[in-house]
PDB file as gemmi writes it, atoms N, CA and C in Angstrom:
CRYST1    1.000    1.000    1.000  90.00  90.00  90.00 P 1                      
ATOM      1  N   VAL A   1      67.936 133.669 102.769  1.00  0.00           N  
ATOM      2  CA  VAL A   1      67.410 133.596 104.127  1.00  0.00           C  
ATOM      3  C   VAL A   1      68.585 133.374 105.077  1.00  0.00           C  
ATOM      4  N   PRO A   2      68.814 134.324 105.983  1.00  0.00           N  
ATOM      5  CA  PRO A   2      69.940 134.168 106.914  1.00  0.00           C  
ATOM      6  C   PRO A   2      69.675 133.053 107.927  1.00  0.00           C  
ATOM      7  N   THR A   3      70.694 132.273 108.183  1.00  0.00           N  
ATOM      8  CA  THR A   3      70.596 131.186 109.159  1.00  0.00           C  
ATOM      9  C   THR A   3      71.073 131.667 110.523  1.00  0.00           C  
ATOM     10  N   ALA A   4      70.939 130.803 111.510  1.00  0.00           N  
ATOM     11  CA  ALA A   4      71.413 131.133 112.858  1.00  0.00           C  
ATOM     12  C   ALA A   4      72.924 131.317 112.868  1.00  0.00           C  
ATOM     13  N   ALA A   5      73.627 130.539 112.042  1.00  0.00           N  
ATOM     14  CA  ALA A   5      75.080 130.679 111.962  1.00  0.00           C  
ATOM     15  C   ALA A   5      75.463 132.034 111.374  1.00  0.00           C  
ATOM     16  N   ASP A   6      74.690 132.499 110.383  1.00  0.00           N  
ATOM     17  CA  ASP A   6      74.950 133.825 109.816  1.00  0.00           C  
ATOM     18  C   ASP A   6      74.748 134.917 110.858  1.00  0.00           C  
ATOM     19  N   ALA A   7      73.689 134.777 111.652  1.00  0.00           N  
ATOM     20  CA  ALA A   7      73.410 135.766 112.704  1.00  0.00           C  
ATOM     21  C   ALA A   7      74.512 135.750 113.757  1.00  0.00           C  
ATOM     22  N   ALA A   8      74.987 134.557 114.131  1.00  0.00           N  
ATOM     23  CA  ALA A   8      76.058 134.462 115.121  1.00  0.00           C  
ATOM     24  C   ALA A   8      77.356 135.052 114.581  1.00  0.00           C  
ATOM     25  N   HIS A   9      77.636 134.814 113.303  1.00  0.00           N  
ATOM     26  CA  HIS A   9      78.840 135.378 112.690  1.00  0.00           C  
ATOM     27  C   HIS A   9      78.758 136.900 112.658  1.00  0.00           C  
ATOM     28  N   ALA A  10      77.615 137.433 112.265  1.00  0.00           N  
ATOM     29  CA  ALA A  10      77.440 138.886 112.233  1.00  0.00           C  
ATOM     30  C   ALA A  10      77.562 139.486 113.636  1.00  0.00           C  
ATOM     31  N   ALA A  11      76.995 138.794 114.628  1.00  0.00           N  
ATOM     32  CA  ALA A  11      77.073 139.287 116.007  1.00  0.00           C  
ATOM     33  C   ALA A  11      78.511 139.265 116.513  1.00  0.00           C  
ATOM     34  N   ALA A  12      79.256 138.213 116.185  1.00  0.00           N  
ATOM     35  CA  ALA A  12      80.656 138.125 116.624  1.00  0.00           C  
ATOM     36  C   ALA A  12      81.489 139.229 115.974  1.00  0.00           C  
ATOM     37  N   CYS A  13      81.279 139.462 114.682  1.00  0.00           N  
ATOM     38  CA  CYS A  13      82.017 140.540 113.998  1.00  0.00           C  
ATOM     39  C   CYS A  13      81.673 141.905 114.588  1.00  0.00           C  
ATOM     40  N   ALA A  14      80.383 142.135 114.833  1.00  0.00           N  
ATOM     41  CA  ALA A  14      79.961 143.407 115.420  1.00  0.00           C  
ATOM     42  C   ALA A  14      80.538 143.587 116.817  1.00  0.00           C  
ATOM     43  N   HIS A  15      80.580 142.504 117.594  1.00  0.00           N  
ATOM     44  CA  HIS A  15      81.120 142.587 118.953  1.00  0.00           C  
ATOM     45  C   HIS A  15      82.617 142.882 118.938  1.00  0.00           C  
ATOM     46  N   LEU A  16      83.356 142.221 118.057  1.00  0.00           N  
ATOM     47  CA  LEU A  16      84.803 142.483 117.969  1.00  0.00           C  
ATOM     48  C   LEU A  16      85.081 143.916 117.522  1.00  0.00           C  
ATOM     49  N   LEU A  17      84.306 144.397 116.573  1.00  0.00           N  
ATOM     50  CA  LEU A  17      84.473 145.780 116.128  1.00  0.00           C  
ATOM     51  C   LEU A  17      84.147 146.754 117.251  1.00  0.00           C  
ATOM     52  N   SER A  18      83.052 146.501 117.960  1.00  0.00           N  
ATOM     53  CA  SER A  18      82.675 147.419 119.037  1.00  0.00           C  
ATOM     54  C   SER A  18      83.688 147.378 120.179  1.00  0.00           C  
ATOM     55  N   CYS A  19      84.266 146.214 120.478  1.00  0.00           N  
ATOM     56  CA  CYS A  19      85.300 146.143 121.524  1.00  0.00           C  
ATOM     57  C   CYS A  19      86.551 146.911 121.108  1.00  0.00           C  
ATOM     58  N   GLY A  20      86.929 146.787 119.854  1.00  0.00           N  
ATOM     59  CA  GLY A  20      88.085 147.533 119.362  1.00  0.00           C  
ATOM     60  C   GLY A  20      87.863 149.030 119.423  1.00  0.00           C  
ATOM     61  N   LEU A  21      86.679 149.473 118.998  1.00  0.00           N  
ATOM     62  CA  LEU A  21      86.377 150.907 119.061  1.00  0.00           C  
ATOM     63  C   LEU A  21      86.293 151.394 120.506  1.00  0.00           C  
ATOM     64  N   THR A  22      85.766 150.554 121.385  1.00  0.00           N  
ATOM     65  CA  THR A  22      85.691 150.926 122.800  1.00  0.00           C  
ATOM     66  C   THR A  22      87.085 151.116 123.382  1.00  0.00           C  
ATOM     67  N   GLU A  23      87.989 150.190 123.079  1.00  0.00           N  
ATOM     68  CA  GLU A  23      89.370 150.314 123.562  1.00  0.00           C  
ATOM     69  C   GLU A  23      90.033 151.573 123.017  1.00  0.00           C  
ATOM     70  N   LEU A  24      89.820 151.855 121.742  1.00  0.00           N  
ATOM     71  CA  LEU A  24      90.400 153.046 121.123  1.00  0.00           C  
ATOM     72  C   LEU A  24      89.878 154.320 121.787  1.00  0.00           C  
ATOM     73  N   LEU A  25      88.564 154.422 121.925  1.00  0.00           N  
ATOM     74  CA  LEU A  25      87.979 155.631 122.515  1.00  0.00           C  
ATOM     75  C   LEU A  25      88.332 155.771 123.992  1.00  0.00           C  
ATOM     76  N   THR A  26      88.382 154.660 124.718  1.00  0.00           N  
ATOM     77  CA  THR A  26      88.764 154.723 126.130  1.00  0.00           C  
ATOM     78  C   THR A  26      90.213 155.169 126.273  1.00  0.00           C  
ATOM     79  N   GLY A  27      91.090 154.643 125.428  1.00  0.00           N  
ATOM     80  CA  GLY A  27      92.498 155.050 125.456  1.00  0.00           C  
ATOM     81  C   GLY A  27      92.677 156.527 125.141  1.00  0.00           C  
ATOM     82  N   LEU A  28      91.945 157.013 124.143  1.00  0.00           N  
ATOM     83  CA  LEU A  28      92.015 158.441 123.815  1.00  0.00           C  
ATOM     84  C   LEU A  28      91.476 159.298 124.956  1.00  0.00           C  
ATOM     85  N   ALA A  29      90.386 158.860 125.572  1.00  0.00           N  
ATOM     86  CA  ALA A  29      89.831 159.611 126.702  1.00  0.00           C  
ATOM     87  C   ALA A  29      90.804 159.631 127.873  1.00  0.00           C  
ATOM     88  N   LYS A  30      91.492 158.519 128.116  1.00  0.00           N  
ATOM     89  CA  LYS A  30      92.481 158.481 129.203  1.00  0.00           C  
ATOM     90  C   LYS A  30      93.610 159.483 128.946  1.00  0.00           C  
ATOM     91  N   LEU A  31      94.022 159.607 127.688  1.00  0.00           N  
ATOM     92  CA  LEU A  31      95.071 160.573 127.365  1.00  0.00           C  
ATOM     93  C   LEU A  31      94.598 162.004 127.561  1.00  0.00           C  
ATOM     94  N   CYS A  32      93.330 162.265 127.257  1.00  0.00           N  
ATOM     95  CA  CYS A  32      92.796 163.632 127.380  1.00  0.00           C  
ATOM     96  C   CYS A  32      92.480 163.994 128.828  1.00  0.00           C  
ATOM     97  N   VAL A  33      91.891 163.056 129.570  1.00  0.00           N  
ATOM     98  CA  VAL A  33      91.460 163.346 130.942  1.00  0.00           C  
ATOM     99  C   VAL A  33      92.638 163.268 131.899  1.00  0.00           C  
ATOM    100  N   GLY A  34      93.332 162.141 131.892  1.00  0.00           N  
ATOM    101  CA  GLY A  34      94.543 161.989 132.695  1.00  0.00           C  
ATOM    102  C   GLY A  34      94.370 162.112 134.187  1.00  0.00           C  
ATOM    103  N   ARG A  35      93.293 161.586 134.745  1.00  0.00           N  
ATOM    104  CA  ARG A  35      93.115 161.631 136.199  1.00  0.00           C  
ATOM    105  C   ARG A  35      94.038 160.600 136.838  1.00  0.00           C  
ATOM    106  N   PRO A  36      94.852 160.990 137.829  1.00  0.00           N  
ATOM    107  CA  PRO A  36      95.813 160.042 138.411  1.00  0.00           C  
ATOM    108  C   PRO A  36      95.127 158.952 139.240  1.00  0.00           C  
ATOM    109  N   ARG A  37      95.790 157.827 139.312  1.00  0.00           N  
ATOM    110  CA  ARG A  37      95.299 156.712 140.120  1.00  0.00           C  
ATOM    111  C   ARG A  37      95.452 157.053 141.602  1.00  0.00           C  
ATOM    112  N   PRO A  38      94.684 156.361 142.463  1.00  0.00           N  
ATOM    113  CA  PRO A  38      94.816 156.616 143.904  1.00  0.00           C  
ATOM    114  C   PRO A  38      96.221 156.338 144.435  1.00  0.00           C  
ATOM    115  N   ASN A  39      96.938 155.410 143.822  1.00  0.00           N  
ATOM    116  CA  ASN A  39      98.300 155.093 144.269  1.00  0.00           C  
ATOM    117  C   ASN A  39      99.336 155.740 143.341  1.00  0.00           C  
ATOM    118  N   TYR A  40      99.039 156.913 142.851  1.00  0.00           N  
ATOM    119  CA  TYR A  40      99.896 157.593 141.882  1.00  0.00           C  
ATOM    120  C   TYR A  40     101.332 157.739 142.388  1.00  0.00           C  
ATOM    121  N   TYR A  41     101.491 158.211 143.615  1.00  0.00           N  
ATOM    122  CA  TYR A  41     102.835 158.461 144.141  1.00  0.00           C  
ATOM    123  C   TYR A  41     103.638 157.171 144.310  1.00  0.00           C  
ATOM    124  N   ALA A  42     102.974 156.078 144.660  1.00  0.00           N  
ATOM    125  CA  ALA A  42     103.671 154.802 144.783  1.00  0.00           C  
ATOM    126  C   ALA A  42     104.090 154.286 143.407  1.00  0.00           C  
ATOM    127  N   MET A  43     103.229 154.460 142.403  1.00  0.00           N  
ATOM    128  CA  MET A  43     103.551 153.957 141.063  1.00  0.00           C  
ATOM    129  C   MET A  43     104.648 154.776 140.385  1.00  0.00           C  
ATOM    130  N   CYS A  44     104.686 156.073 140.668  1.00  0.00           N  
ATOM    131  CA  CYS A  44     105.675 156.906 139.974  1.00  0.00           C  
ATOM    132  C   CYS A  44     106.999 156.985 140.730  1.00  0.00           C  
ATOM    133  N   GLY A  45     107.075 156.361 141.889  1.00  0.00           N  
ATOM    134  CA  GLY A  45     108.324 156.375 142.645  1.00  0.00           C  
ATOM    135  C   GLY A  45     108.657 157.760 143.166  1.00  0.00           C  
ATOM    136  N   PHE A  46     107.672 158.424 143.746  1.00  0.00           N  
ATOM    137  CA  PHE A  46     107.833 159.803 144.216  1.00  0.00           C  
ATOM    138  C   PHE A  46     108.875 159.899 145.314  1.00  0.00           C  
ATOM    139  N   ASP A  47     109.782 160.867 145.157  1.00  0.00           N  
ATOM    140  CA  ASP A  47     110.821 161.128 146.149  1.00  0.00           C  
ATOM    141  C   ASP A  47     110.480 162.437 146.855  1.00  0.00           C  
ATOM    142  N   PRO A  48     110.168 162.395 148.172  1.00  0.00           N  
ATOM    143  CA  PRO A  48     109.764 163.616 148.876  1.00  0.00           C  
ATOM    144  C   PRO A  48     110.882 164.657 149.005  1.00  0.00           C  
ATOM    145  N   GLU A  49     112.109 164.240 148.870  1.00  0.00           N  
ATOM    146  CA  GLU A  49     113.209 165.203 148.981  1.00  0.00           C  
ATOM    147  C   GLU A  49     113.350 166.041 147.712  1.00  0.00           C  
ATOM    148  N   THR A  50     113.239 165.388 146.558  1.00  0.00           N  
ATOM    149  CA  THR A  50     113.384 166.126 145.298  1.00  0.00           C  
ATOM    150  C   THR A  50     112.041 166.559 144.723  1.00  0.00           C  
ATOM    151  N   LEU A  51     110.947 166.050 145.321  1.00  0.00           N  
ATOM    152  CA  LEU A  51     109.588 166.334 144.844  1.00  0.00           C  
ATOM    153  C   LEU A  51     109.429 165.977 143.369  1.00  0.00           C  
ATOM    154  N   ALA A  52     110.004 164.832 142.991  1.00  0.00           N  
ATOM    155  CA  ALA A  52     109.923 164.366 141.609  1.00  0.00           C  
ATOM    156  C   ALA A  52     109.702 162.859 141.591  1.00  0.00           C  
ATOM    157  N   CYS A  53     109.158 162.396 140.486  1.00  0.00           N  
ATOM    158  CA  CYS A  53     108.952 160.964 140.304  1.00  0.00           C  
ATOM    159  C   CYS A  53     110.243 160.344 139.797  1.00  0.00           C  
ATOM    160  N   GLY A  54     110.619 159.202 140.369  1.00  0.00           N  
ATOM    161  CA  GLY A  54     111.860 158.563 139.985  1.00  0.00           C  
ATOM    162  C   GLY A  54     111.684 157.398 139.036  1.00  0.00           C  
ATOM    163  N   ALA A  55     110.449 157.024 138.743  1.00  0.00           N  
ATOM    164  CA  ALA A  55     110.198 155.877 137.856  1.00  0.00           C  
ATOM    165  C   ALA A  55     110.392 156.278 136.396  1.00  0.00           C  
ATOM    166  N   ASP A  56     110.406 155.270 135.536  1.00  0.00           N  
ATOM    167  CA  ASP A  56     110.537 155.533 134.103  1.00  0.00           C  
ATOM    168  C   ASP A  56     109.267 156.220 133.576  1.00  0.00           C  
ATOM    169  N   ASP A  57     109.382 156.820 132.408  1.00  0.00           N  
ATOM    170  CA  ASP A  57     108.280 157.603 131.849  1.00  0.00           C  
ATOM    171  C   ASP A  57     107.025 156.774 131.632  1.00  0.00           C  
ATOM    172  N   ARG A  58     107.181 155.532 131.233  1.00  0.00           N  
ATOM    173  CA  ARG A  58     106.004 154.678 130.999  1.00  0.00           C  
ATOM    174  C   ARG A  58     105.216 154.457 132.288  1.00  0.00           C  
ATOM    175  N   SER A  59     105.902 154.220 133.389  1.00  0.00           N  
ATOM    176  CA  SER A  59     105.218 154.027 134.672  1.00  0.00           C  
ATOM    177  C   SER A  59     104.514 155.300 135.115  1.00  0.00           C  
ATOM    178  N   VAL A  60     105.145 156.423 134.905  1.00  0.00           N  
ATOM    179  CA  VAL A  60     104.535 157.694 135.285  1.00  0.00           C  
ATOM    180  C   VAL A  60     103.301 157.959 134.433  1.00  0.00           C  
ATOM    181  N   ASP A  61     103.379 157.667 133.132  1.00  0.00           N  
ATOM    182  CA  ASP A  61     102.228 157.856 132.248  1.00  0.00           C  
ATOM    183  C   ASP A  61     101.076 156.945 132.644  1.00  0.00           C  
ATOM    184  N   ARG A  62     101.367 155.683 132.937  1.00  0.00           N  
ATOM    185  CA  ARG A  62     100.305 154.742 133.319  1.00  0.00           C  
ATOM    186  C   ARG A  62      99.692 155.115 134.664  1.00  0.00           C  
ATOM    187  N   ALA A  63     100.484 155.696 135.557  1.00  0.00           N  
ATOM    188  CA  ALA A  63      99.960 156.087 136.866  1.00  0.00           C  
ATOM    189  C   ALA A  63      98.970 157.235 136.749  1.00  0.00           C  
ATOM    190  N   GLY A  64      99.063 157.992 135.681  1.00  0.00           N  
ATOM    191  CA  GLY A  64      98.164 159.132 135.498  1.00  0.00           C  
ATOM    192  C   GLY A  64      96.967 158.832 134.630  1.00  0.00           C  
ATOM    193  N   GLN A  65      96.636 157.556 134.427  1.00  0.00           N  
ATOM    194  CA  GLN A  65      95.515 157.199 133.549  1.00  0.00           C  
ATOM    195  C   GLN A  65      94.557 156.244 134.252  1.00  0.00           C  
ATOM    196  N   SER A  66      93.724 156.772 135.125  1.00  0.00           N  
ATOM    197  CA  SER A  66      92.777 155.895 135.812  1.00  0.00           C  
ATOM    198  C   SER A  66      91.345 156.105 135.352  1.00  0.00           C  
ATOM    199  N   PHE A  67      91.053 157.185 134.682  1.00  0.00           N  
ATOM    200  CA  PHE A  67      89.679 157.476 134.277  1.00  0.00           C  
ATOM    201  C   PHE A  67      89.657 157.792 132.799  1.00  0.00           C  
ATOM    202  N   PRO A  68      88.727 157.275 132.053  1.00  0.00           N  
ATOM    203  CA  PRO A  68      87.668 156.333 132.409  1.00  0.00           C  
ATOM    204  C   PRO A  68      88.203 154.906 132.522  1.00  0.00           C  
ATOM    205  N   SER A  69      87.468 154.093 133.230  1.00  0.00           N  
ATOM    206  CA  SER A  69      87.898 152.720 133.481  1.00  0.00           C  
ATOM    207  C   SER A  69      87.771 151.867 132.223  1.00  0.00           C  
ATOM    208  N   GLY A  70      88.853 151.214 131.854  1.00  0.00           N  
ATOM    209  CA  GLY A  70      88.820 150.309 130.710  1.00  0.00           C  
ATOM    210  C   GLY A  70      87.955 149.088 130.975  1.00  0.00           C  
ATOM    211  N   HIS A  71      87.974 148.589 132.220  1.00  0.00           N  
ATOM    212  CA  HIS A  71      87.151 147.427 132.558  1.00  0.00           C  
ATOM    213  C   HIS A  71      85.670 147.781 132.464  1.00  0.00           C  
ATOM    214  N   ALA A  72      85.289 148.932 132.977  1.00  0.00           N  
ATOM    215  CA  ALA A  72      83.886 149.342 132.912  1.00  0.00           C  
ATOM    216  C   ALA A  72      83.460 149.574 131.469  1.00  0.00           C  
ATOM    217  N   SER A  73      84.324 150.172 130.668  1.00  0.00           N  
ATOM    218  CA  SER A  73      83.998 150.428 129.264  1.00  0.00           C  
ATOM    219  C   SER A  73      83.769 149.128 128.508  1.00  0.00           C  
ATOM    220  N   LEU A  74      84.660 148.147 128.689  1.00  0.00           N  
ATOM    221  CA  LEU A  74      84.501 146.868 127.995  1.00  0.00           C  
ATOM    222  C   LEU A  74      83.304 146.077 128.524  1.00  0.00           C  
ATOM    223  N   GLY A  75      83.039 146.175 129.810  1.00  0.00           N  
ATOM    224  CA  GLY A  75      81.860 145.515 130.375  1.00  0.00           C  
ATOM    225  C   GLY A  75      80.579 146.081 129.797  1.00  0.00           C  
ATOM    226  N   PHE A  76      80.504 147.389 129.703  1.00  0.00           N  
ATOM    227  CA  PHE A  76      79.323 148.040 129.119  1.00  0.00           C  
ATOM    228  C   PHE A  76      79.184 147.664 127.648  1.00  0.00           C  
ATOM    229  N   CYS A  77      80.293 147.628 126.935  1.00  0.00           N  
ATOM    230  CA  CYS A  77      80.285 147.249 125.522  1.00  0.00           C  
ATOM    231  C   CYS A  77      79.775 145.823 125.346  1.00  0.00           C  
ATOM    232  N   GLY A  78      80.273 144.909 126.148  1.00  0.00           N  
ATOM    233  CA  GLY A  78      79.863 143.514 126.047  1.00  0.00           C  
ATOM    234  C   GLY A  78      78.396 143.300 126.378  1.00  0.00           C  
ATOM    235  N   MET A  79      77.932 143.937 127.438  1.00  0.00           N  
ATOM    236  CA  MET A  79      76.533 143.771 127.826  1.00  0.00           C  
ATOM    237  C   MET A  79      75.587 144.435 126.824  1.00  0.00           C  
ATOM    238  N   THR A  80      75.997 145.548 126.237  1.00  0.00           N  
ATOM    239  CA  THR A  80      75.180 146.187 125.206  1.00  0.00           C  
ATOM    240  C   THR A  80      75.091 145.293 123.974  1.00  0.00           C  
ATOM    241  N   ALA A  81      76.211 144.732 123.549  1.00  0.00           N  
ATOM    242  CA  ALA A  81      76.211 143.832 122.390  1.00  0.00           C  
ATOM    243  C   ALA A  81      75.358 142.601 122.667  1.00  0.00           C  
ATOM    244  N   LEU A  82      75.469 142.025 123.860  1.00  0.00           N  
ATOM    245  CA  LEU A  82      74.668 140.860 124.212  1.00  0.00           C  
ATOM    246  C   LEU A  82      73.182 141.201 124.225  1.00  0.00           C  
ATOM    247  N   SER A  83      72.832 142.350 124.780  1.00  0.00           N  
ATOM    248  CA  SER A  83      71.431 142.769 124.815  1.00  0.00           C  
ATOM    249  C   SER A  83      70.866 142.942 123.415  1.00  0.00           C  
ATOM    250  N   LEU A  84      71.630 143.586 122.543  1.00  0.00           N  
ATOM    251  CA  LEU A  84      71.160 143.780 121.171  1.00  0.00           C  
ATOM    252  C   LEU A  84      71.032 142.453 120.432  1.00  0.00           C  
ATOM    253  N   PHE A  85      71.976 141.547 120.652  1.00  0.00           N  
ATOM    254  CA  PHE A  85      71.910 140.233 120.018  1.00  0.00           C  
ATOM    255  C   PHE A  85      70.671 139.471 120.484  1.00  0.00           C  
ATOM    256  N   LEU A  86      70.415 139.483 121.788  1.00  0.00           N  
ATOM    257  CA  LEU A  86      69.252 138.769 122.311  1.00  0.00           C  
ATOM    258  C   LEU A  86      67.945 139.411 121.865  1.00  0.00           C  
ATOM    259  N   MET A  87      67.899 140.733 121.801  1.00  0.00           N  
ATOM    260  CA  MET A  87      66.692 141.410 121.296  1.00  0.00           C  
ATOM    261  C   MET A  87      66.417 141.003 119.864  1.00  0.00           C  
ATOM    262  N   ASP A  88      67.453 140.937 119.055  1.00  0.00           N  
ATOM    263  CA  ASP A  88      67.281 140.530 117.654  1.00  0.00           C  
ATOM    264  C   ASP A  88      66.838 139.071 117.562  1.00  0.00           C  
ATOM    265  N   ALA A  89      67.411 138.206 118.387  1.00  0.00           N  
ATOM    266  CA  ALA A  89      67.025 136.786 118.359  1.00  0.00           C  
ATOM    267  C   ALA A  89      65.565 136.601 118.763  1.00  0.00           C  
ATOM    268  N   VAL A  90      65.112 137.327 119.766  1.00  0.00           N  
ATOM    269  CA  VAL A  90      63.721 137.233 120.204  1.00  0.00           C  
ATOM    270  C   VAL A  90      62.795 137.795 119.124  1.00  0.00           C  
ATOM    271  N   ALA A  91      63.187 138.898 118.507  1.00  0.00           N  
ATOM    272  CA  ALA A  91      62.353 139.513 117.469  1.00  0.00           C  
ATOM    273  C   ALA A  91      62.235 138.594 116.249  1.00  0.00           C  
ATOM    274  N   ARG A  92      63.306 137.888 115.905  1.00  0.00           N  
ATOM    275  CA  ARG A  92      63.258 136.976 114.753  1.00  0.00           C  
ATOM    276  C   ARG A  92      62.389 135.754 115.029  1.00  0.00           C  
ATOM    277  N   ASP A  93      62.322 135.366 116.292  1.00  0.00           N  
ATOM    278  CA  ASP A  93      61.505 134.198 116.651  1.00  0.00           C  
ATOM    279  C   ASP A  93      60.039 134.561 116.847  1.00  0.00           C  
ATOM    280  N   GLY A  94      59.717 135.843 116.672  1.00  0.00           N  
ATOM    281  CA  GLY A  94      58.325 136.259 116.785  1.00  0.00           C  
ATOM    282  C   GLY A  94      57.867 136.518 118.203  1.00  0.00           C  
ATOM    283  N   GLY A  95      58.831 136.725 119.119  1.00  0.00           N  
ATOM    284  CA  GLY A  95      58.456 136.896 120.522  1.00  0.00           C  
ATOM    285  C   GLY A  95      58.425 138.301 120.912  1.00  0.00           C  
TER     286      GLY A  95                                                      
END                                                                             
C-alpha cells in the first residue's frame, strides 16, 4: 500500500524528469527556430559601418534564441505537474 511519502517521492521524481525534458526540448527548439530577441543588435554589438556583429560568438548565439520562452515552458511544466499531482491526491481520497 503506497503511503503519502511514496506518492510525494514519485511526484518529485516525475517533476524533475519532466523539467529536464522540458529544458532539453526547449533548447532544441531554440536552436531550430532561432528567432532573434528584440534587443538583438544591442546584444550582438552591431556595428553600422561594417554591418557586422562585434560580440563574441556565444553572445551572438544567445541573442538569436528568444523563442520559445524557457520561462514559459518551465512554468507550464510545473503547473501541469502540480495539477496532475493534485488530481491524483483528490482521486485517492475519494473526492
